[in-house]
A tleap script that builds the chain and sets N, CA, C and O, in Angstrom:
source leaprc.protein.ff14SB
mol = sequence {
  NMET VAL GLU SER PHE ASP LEU ILE TYR GLU
  ALA ASN ASN ILE VAL LEU VAL TRP GLY GLY
  ASN GLU GLY PHE GLY ASN GLY GLU ALA VAL
  PRO GLU GLY TYR ILE VAL TYR ARG SER ALA
  SER PRO PHE ARG GLU ASN ASN SER GLY GLU
  ARG LEU ALA PHE VAL GLU GLY THR ARG TYR
  VAL ASP HIE ASP PRO PRO ILE ASN MET ALA
  PHE TYR ARG VAL GLU VAL VAL CPHE
}
set mol.1.N position { -7.872 7.462 -9.943 }
set mol.1.CA position { -6.512 7.927 -9.767 }
set mol.1.C position { -5.608 6.708 -9.590 }
set mol.1.O position { -5.929 5.803 -8.820 }
set mol.2.N position { -4.516 6.684 -10.279 }
set mol.2.CA position { -3.565 5.595 -10.176 }
set mol.2.C position { -2.254 6.153 -9.673 }
set mol.2.O position { -1.728 7.124 -10.216 }
set mol.3.N position { -1.733 5.536 -8.638 }
set mol.3.CA position { -0.430 5.927 -8.112 }
set mol.3.C position { 0.422 4.673 -8.010 }
set mol.3.O position { -0.103 3.563 -7.929 }
set mol.4.N position { 1.691 4.845 -8.015 }
set mol.4.CA position { 2.575 3.704 -7.830 }
set mol.4.C position { 3.392 3.921 -6.561 }
set mol.4.O position { 3.442 5.023 -6.016 }
set mol.5.N position { 4.023 2.858 -6.109 }
set mol.5.CA position { 4.863 2.968 -4.921 }
set mol.5.C position { 6.166 2.253 -5.179 }
set mol.5.O position { 6.263 1.412 -6.072 }
set mol.6.N position { 7.168 2.594 -4.391 }
set mol.6.CA position { 8.457 1.931 -4.473 }
set mol.6.C position { 8.433 0.716 -3.557 }
set mol.6.O position { 7.943 0.786 -2.431 }
set mol.7.N position { 8.962 -0.391 -4.044 }
set mol.7.CA position { 9.052 -1.615 -3.273 }
set mol.7.C position { 10.527 -1.888 -3.035 }
set mol.7.O position { 11.309 -1.987 -3.980 }
set mol.8.N position { 10.903 -2.009 -1.773 }
set mol.8.CA position { 12.307 -2.188 -1.393 }
set mol.8.C position { 12.426 -3.475 -0.580 }
set mol.8.O position { 11.603 -3.729 0.299 }
set mol.9.N position { 13.428 -4.275 -0.861 }
set mol.9.CA position { 13.709 -5.467 -0.069 }
set mol.9.C position { 14.834 -5.108 0.880 }
set mol.9.O position { 15.949 -4.807 0.454 }
set mol.10.N position { 14.532 -5.142 2.189 }
set mol.10.CA position { 15.489 -4.651 3.178 }
set mol.10.C position { 15.447 -5.547 4.416 }
set mol.10.O position { 14.398 -5.669 5.048 }
set mol.11.N position { 16.550 -6.163 4.766 }
set mol.11.CA position { 16.674 -7.001 5.969 }
set mol.11.C position { 15.563 -8.059 6.048 }
set mol.11.O position { 14.924 -8.223 7.087 }
set mol.12.N position { 15.347 -8.769 4.943 }
set mol.12.CA position { 14.327 -9.825 4.837 }
set mol.12.C position { 12.904 -9.309 4.978 }
set mol.12.O position { 11.996 -10.095 5.250 }
set mol.13.N position { 12.687 -8.022 4.802 }
set mol.13.CA position { 11.356 -7.426 4.845 }
set mol.13.C position { 11.064 -6.752 3.513 }
set mol.13.O position { 11.979 -6.350 2.796 }
set mol.14.N position { 9.786 -6.632 3.190 }
set mol.14.CA position { 9.358 -5.848 2.040 }
set mol.14.C position { 8.919 -4.487 2.562 }
set mol.14.O position { 8.078 -4.409 3.457 }
set mol.15.N position { 9.475 -3.423 2.015 }
set mol.15.CA position { 9.139 -2.067 2.440 }
set mol.15.C position { 8.439 -1.363 1.284 }
set mol.15.O position { 8.970 -1.302 0.175 }
set mol.16.N position { 7.251 -0.833 1.543 }
set mol.16.CA position { 6.504 -0.064 0.557 }
set mol.16.C position { 6.574 1.408 0.941 }
set mol.16.O position { 6.357 1.767 2.099 }
set mol.17.N position { 6.879 2.255 -0.036 }
set mol.17.CA position { 6.939 3.704 0.181 }
set mol.17.C position { 6.193 4.357 -0.963 }
set mol.17.O position { 6.461 4.066 -2.129 }
set mol.18.N position { 5.241 5.255 -0.637 }
set mol.18.CA position { 4.451 5.911 -1.682 }
set mol.18.C position { 4.362 7.399 -1.429 }
set mol.18.O position { 4.919 7.907 -0.456 }
set mol.19.N position { 3.652 8.106 -2.320 }
set mol.19.CA position { 3.548 9.562 -2.284 }
set mol.19.C position { 3.087 10.118 -0.960 }
set mol.19.O position { 2.567 9.385 -0.118 }
set mol.20.N position { 3.273 11.410 -0.770 }
set mol.20.CA position { 2.987 12.076 0.496 }
set mol.20.C position { 1.534 12.409 0.723 }
set mol.20.O position { 0.676 12.103 -0.105 }
set mol.21.N position { 1.258 13.042 1.858 }
set mol.21.CA position { -0.090 13.444 2.267 }
set mol.21.C position { -0.416 14.856 1.830 }
set mol.21.O position { -1.109 15.577 2.548 }
set mol.22.N position { 0.069 15.268 0.668 }
set mol.22.CA position { -0.111 16.650 0.227 }
set mol.22.C position { -1.526 16.960 -0.239 }
set mol.22.O position { -1.828 18.109 -0.560 }
set mol.23.N position { -2.382 15.978 -0.283 }
set mol.23.CA position { -3.763 16.200 -0.700 }
set mol.23.C position { -4.012 15.644 -2.081 }
set mol.23.O position { -3.081 15.404 -2.849 }
set mol.24.N position { -5.256 15.445 -2.381 }
set mol.24.CA position { -5.654 14.865 -3.653 }
set mol.24.C position { -6.598 15.814 -4.366 }
set mol.24.O position { -7.191 16.700 -3.751 }
set mol.25.N position { -6.728 15.622 -5.657 }
set mol.25.CA position { -7.651 16.448 -6.430 }
set mol.25.C position { -7.223 17.897 -6.409 }
set mol.25.O position { -6.147 18.243 -6.898 }
set mol.26.N position { -8.054 18.735 -5.849 }
set mol.26.CA position { -7.752 20.168 -5.819 }
set mol.26.C position { -6.879 20.552 -4.630 }
set mol.26.O position { -6.698 21.740 -4.362 }
set mol.27.N position { -6.340 19.579 -3.918 }
set mol.27.CA position { -5.444 19.858 -2.803 }
set mol.27.C position { -6.159 20.021 -1.474 }
set mol.27.O position { -5.506 20.231 -0.451 }
set mol.28.N position { -7.487 19.930 -1.461 }
set mol.28.CA position { -8.231 20.117 -0.220 }
set mol.28.C position { -8.472 18.814 0.530 }
set mol.28.O position { -8.613 18.833 1.753 }
set mol.29.N position { -8.522 17.690 -0.165 }
set mol.29.CA position { -8.808 16.404 0.471 }
set mol.29.C position { -7.512 15.769 0.955 }
set mol.29.O position { -6.703 15.305 0.152 }
set mol.30.N position { -7.319 15.749 2.261 }
set mol.30.CA position { -6.110 15.170 2.851 }
set mol.30.C position { -6.480 13.805 3.432 }
set mol.30.O position { -7.441 13.706 4.195 }
set mol.31.N position { -5.748 12.766 3.092 }
set mol.31.CA position { -6.083 11.419 3.565 }
set mol.31.C position { -5.928 11.262 5.076 }
set mol.31.O position { -5.054 11.869 5.694 }
set mol.32.N position { -6.808 10.422 5.660 }
set mol.32.CA position { -6.676 10.051 7.071 }
set mol.32.C position { -5.601 8.989 7.234 }
set mol.32.O position { -4.960 8.894 8.281 }
set mol.33.N position { -5.410 8.190 6.190 }
set mol.33.CA position { -4.429 7.119 6.220 }
set mol.33.C position { -4.574 6.233 5.000 }
set mol.33.O position { -5.215 6.605 4.017 }
set mol.34.N position { -3.967 5.050 5.075 }
set mol.34.CA position { -3.933 4.137 3.937 }
set mol.34.C position { -4.133 2.711 4.435 }
set mol.34.O position { -3.697 2.361 5.532 }
set mol.35.N position { -4.798 1.887 3.619 }
set mol.35.CA position { -4.950 0.469 3.920 }
set mol.35.C position { -4.065 -0.302 2.948 }
set mol.35.O position { -4.121 -0.086 1.737 }
set mol.36.N position { -3.256 -1.192 3.483 }
set mol.36.CA position { -2.330 -1.987 2.672 }
set mol.36.C position { -2.884 -3.407 2.559 }
set mol.36.O position { -3.234 -4.036 3.557 }
set mol.37.N position { -2.954 -3.894 1.318 }
set mol.37.CA position { -3.433 -5.245 1.026 }
set mol.37.C position { -2.334 -6.029 0.325 }
set mol.37.O position { -1.454 -5.461 -0.322 }
set mol.38.N position { -2.407 -7.364 0.470 }
set mol.38.CA position { -1.475 -8.254 -0.228 }
set mol.38.C position { -2.276 -9.402 -0.824 }
set mol.38.O position { -3.264 -9.848 -0.240 }
set mol.39.N position { -1.845 -9.882 -1.995 }
set mol.39.CA position { -2.524 -10.987 -2.659 }
set mol.39.C position { -1.492 -11.848 -3.376 }
set mol.39.O position { -0.436 -11.363 -3.784 }
set mol.40.N position { -1.808 -13.120 -3.524 }
set mol.40.CA position { -0.927 -14.033 -4.262 }
set mol.40.C position { -1.097 -13.892 -5.768 }
set mol.40.O position { -0.271 -14.382 -6.538 }
set mol.41.N position { -2.174 -13.219 -6.192 }
set mol.41.CA position { -2.428 -13.013 -7.619 }
set mol.41.C position { -2.712 -11.536 -7.872 }
set mol.41.O position { -3.011 -10.797 -6.934 }
set mol.42.N position { -2.623 -11.098 -9.118 }
set mol.42.CA position { -2.880 -9.682 -9.412 }
set mol.42.C position { -4.276 -9.260 -8.947 }
set mol.42.O position { -5.217 -10.053 -8.969 }
set mol.43.N position { -4.391 -8.015 -8.531 }
set mol.43.CA position { -5.670 -7.500 -8.063 }
set mol.43.C position { -6.603 -7.281 -9.242 }
set mol.43.O position { -6.209 -6.731 -10.271 }
set mol.44.N position { -7.821 -7.712 -9.082 }
set mol.44.CA position { -8.872 -7.517 -10.070 }
set mol.44.C position { -9.986 -6.733 -9.401 }
set mol.44.O position { -9.948 -6.519 -8.189 }
set mol.45.N position { -10.968 -6.306 -10.163 }
set mol.45.CA position { -12.104 -5.611 -9.565 }
set mol.45.C position { -12.745 -6.486 -8.504 }
set mol.45.O position { -12.857 -7.701 -8.672 }
set mol.46.N position { -13.156 -5.875 -7.432 }
set mol.46.CA position { -13.813 -6.550 -6.309 }
set mol.46.C position { -12.917 -7.572 -5.614 }
set mol.46.O position { -13.428 -8.475 -4.952 }
set mol.47.N position { -11.618 -7.459 -5.743 }
set mol.47.CA position { -10.682 -8.343 -5.074 }
set mol.47.C position { -9.749 -7.489 -4.232 }
set mol.47.O position { -8.856 -6.831 -4.765 }
set mol.48.N position { -9.949 -7.494 -2.930 }
set mol.48.CA position { -9.130 -6.638 -2.086 }
set mol.48.C position { -7.936 -7.362 -1.482 }
set mol.48.O position { -7.061 -6.711 -0.910 }
set mol.49.N position { -7.868 -8.677 -1.587 }
set mol.49.CA position { -6.745 -9.419 -1.037 }
set mol.49.C position { -6.780 -9.460 0.481 }
set mol.49.O position { -7.814 -9.192 1.094 }
set mol.50.N position { -5.662 -9.793 1.076 }
set mol.50.CA position { -5.531 -9.862 2.533 }
set mol.50.C position { -5.187 -8.478 3.071 }
set mol.50.O position { -4.197 -7.871 2.662 }
set mol.51.N position { -6.011 -7.989 3.985 }
set mol.51.CA position { -5.735 -6.674 4.582 }
set mol.51.C position { -4.607 -6.839 5.592 }
set mol.51.O position { -4.719 -7.608 6.547 }
set mol.52.N position { -3.514 -6.103 5.370 }
set mol.52.CA position { -2.353 -6.214 6.243 }
set mol.52.C position { -2.352 -5.179 7.351 }
set mol.52.O position { -2.038 -5.495 8.499 }
set mol.53.N position { -2.707 -3.926 7.011 }
set mol.53.CA position { -2.595 -2.870 8.018 }
set mol.53.C position { -3.271 -1.585 7.564 }
set mol.53.O position { -3.501 -1.370 6.374 }
set mol.54.N position { -3.585 -0.734 8.542 }
set mol.54.CA position { -3.969 0.651 8.295 }
set mol.54.C position { -2.797 1.487 8.782 }
set mol.54.O position { -2.376 1.355 9.931 }
set mol.55.N position { -2.267 2.343 7.922 }
set mol.55.CA position { -1.138 3.189 8.311 }
set mol.55.C position { -1.487 4.646 8.064 }
set mol.55.O position { -2.197 4.971 7.113 }
set mol.56.N position { -0.981 5.527 8.931 }
set mol.56.CA position { -1.228 6.954 8.777 }
set mol.56.C position { -0.163 7.619 7.927 }
set mol.56.O position { -0.408 8.676 7.344 }
set mol.57.N position { 1.000 7.024 7.849 }
set mol.57.CA position { 2.086 7.595 7.062 }
set mol.57.C position { 2.105 7.038 5.655 }
set mol.57.O position { 1.110 6.490 5.181 }
set mol.58.N position { 3.228 7.179 4.994 }
set mol.58.CA position { 3.366 6.735 3.606 }
set mol.58.C position { 4.448 5.661 3.475 }
set mol.58.O position { 5.170 5.597 2.480 }
set mol.59.N position { 4.535 4.824 4.505 }
set mol.59.CA position { 5.526 3.748 4.516 }
set mol.59.C position { 4.945 2.571 5.285 }
set mol.59.O position { 4.341 2.741 6.344 }
set mol.60.N position { 5.135 1.379 4.741 }
set mol.60.CA position { 4.691 0.166 5.413 }
set mol.60.C position { 5.779 -0.886 5.259 }
set mol.60.O position { 6.356 -1.041 4.183 }
set mol.61.N position { 6.057 -1.611 6.347 }
set mol.61.CA position { 7.036 -2.695 6.321 }
set mol.61.C position { 6.302 -4.011 6.535 }
set mol.61.O position { 5.648 -4.206 7.560 }
set mol.62.N position { 6.411 -4.913 5.563 }
set mol.62.CA position { 5.837 -6.254 5.674 }
set mol.62.C position { 6.905 -7.138 6.309 }
set mol.62.O position { 7.835 -7.585 5.638 }
set mol.63.N position { 6.762 -7.384 7.608 }
set mol.63.CA position { 7.760 -8.157 8.348 }
set mol.63.C position { 7.628 -9.660 8.122 }
set mol.63.O position { 8.493 -10.432 8.534 }
set mol.64.N position { 6.553 -10.068 7.471 }
set mol.64.CA position { 6.334 -11.488 7.211 }
set mol.64.C position { 5.953 -11.692 5.744 }
set mol.64.O position { 4.871 -12.203 5.454 }
set mol.65.N position { 6.834 -11.296 4.814 }
set mol.65.CA position { 6.492 -11.430 3.397 }
set mol.65.C position { 6.450 -12.898 2.986 }
set mol.65.O position { 7.169 -13.722 3.551 }
set mol.66.N position { 5.609 -13.230 2.004 }
set mol.66.CA position { 5.547 -14.617 1.533 }
set mol.66.C position { 6.836 -15.011 0.821 }
set mol.66.O position { 7.577 -14.158 0.333 }
set mol.67.N position { 7.090 -16.304 0.769 }
set mol.67.CA position { 8.295 -16.807 0.108 }
set mol.67.C position { 8.178 -16.637 -1.402 }
set mol.67.O position { 9.152 -16.285 -2.067 }
set mol.68.N position { 6.986 -16.888 -1.944 }
set mol.68.CA position { 6.765 -16.742 -3.376 }
set mol.68.C position { 6.344 -15.313 -3.707 }
set mol.68.O position { 6.308 -14.451 -2.829 }
set mol.69.N position { 6.035 -15.072 -4.948 }
set mol.69.CA position { 5.658 -13.741 -5.407 }
set mol.69.C position { 4.367 -13.271 -4.743 }
set mol.69.O position { 3.475 -14.071 -4.461 }
set mol.70.N position { 4.279 -11.950 -4.494 }
set mol.70.CA position { 3.075 -11.352 -3.932 }
set mol.70.C position { 2.798 -10.035 -4.638 }
set mol.70.O position { 3.700 -9.409 -5.194 }
set mol.71.N position { 1.550 -9.630 -4.606 }
set mol.71.CA position { 1.121 -8.352 -5.158 }
set mol.71.C position { 0.594 -7.505 -4.005 }
set mol.71.O position { -0.070 -8.015 -3.102 }
set mol.72.N position { 0.892 -6.214 -4.040 }
set mol.72.CA position { 0.456 -5.307 -2.984 }
set mol.72.C position { -0.430 -4.219 -3.579 }
set mol.72.O position { -0.266 -3.817 -4.731 }
set mol.73.N position { -1.369 -3.754 -2.765 }
set mol.73.CA position { -2.214 -2.630 -3.151 }
set mol.73.C position { -2.358 -1.721 -1.942 }
set mol.73.O position { -2.519 -2.193 -0.816 }
set mol.74.N position { -2.299 -0.410 -2.180 }
set mol.74.CA position { -2.470 0.578 -1.120 }
set mol.74.C position { -3.665 1.439 -1.489 }
set mol.74.O position { -3.705 2.025 -2.571 }
set mol.75.N position { -4.654 1.519 -0.577 }
set mol.75.CA position { -5.846 2.331 -0.813 }
set mol.75.C position { -5.835 3.521 0.143 }
set mol.75.O position { -5.511 3.385 1.323 }
set mol.76.N position { -6.189 4.668 -0.378 }
set mol.76.CA position { -6.268 5.879 0.440 }
set mol.76.C position { -7.608 5.906 1.159 }
set mol.76.O position { -8.629 5.504 0.601 }
set mol.77.N position { -7.598 6.385 2.411 }
set mol.77.CA position { -8.815 6.521 3.217 }
set mol.77.C position { -8.979 7.988 3.577 }
set mol.77.O position { -8.082 8.602 4.154 }
set mol.78.N position { -10.140 8.545 3.228 }
set mol.78.CA position { -10.415 9.953 3.556 }
set mol.78.C position { -11.340 10.040 4.736 }
set mol.78.O position { -11.691 11.139 5.166 }
savepdb mol mol.pdb
quit
């Protein structure tokens, strides 16, 4: 499953916002939360990057974003 998220630059922070907790697949599997990762290069197989946080909602604020370009990945946890 591939999902995308909105990336917002707000007050010198990077804000990630993604889809809701409405369930996956047949609607029965509801996520416990999400793990947010950041990397200086695009994510490849077996590359999880730097783990930033576990969040229960669908919004994460990176209060210490890198000066140069970064890539983010959000993984669902059931």
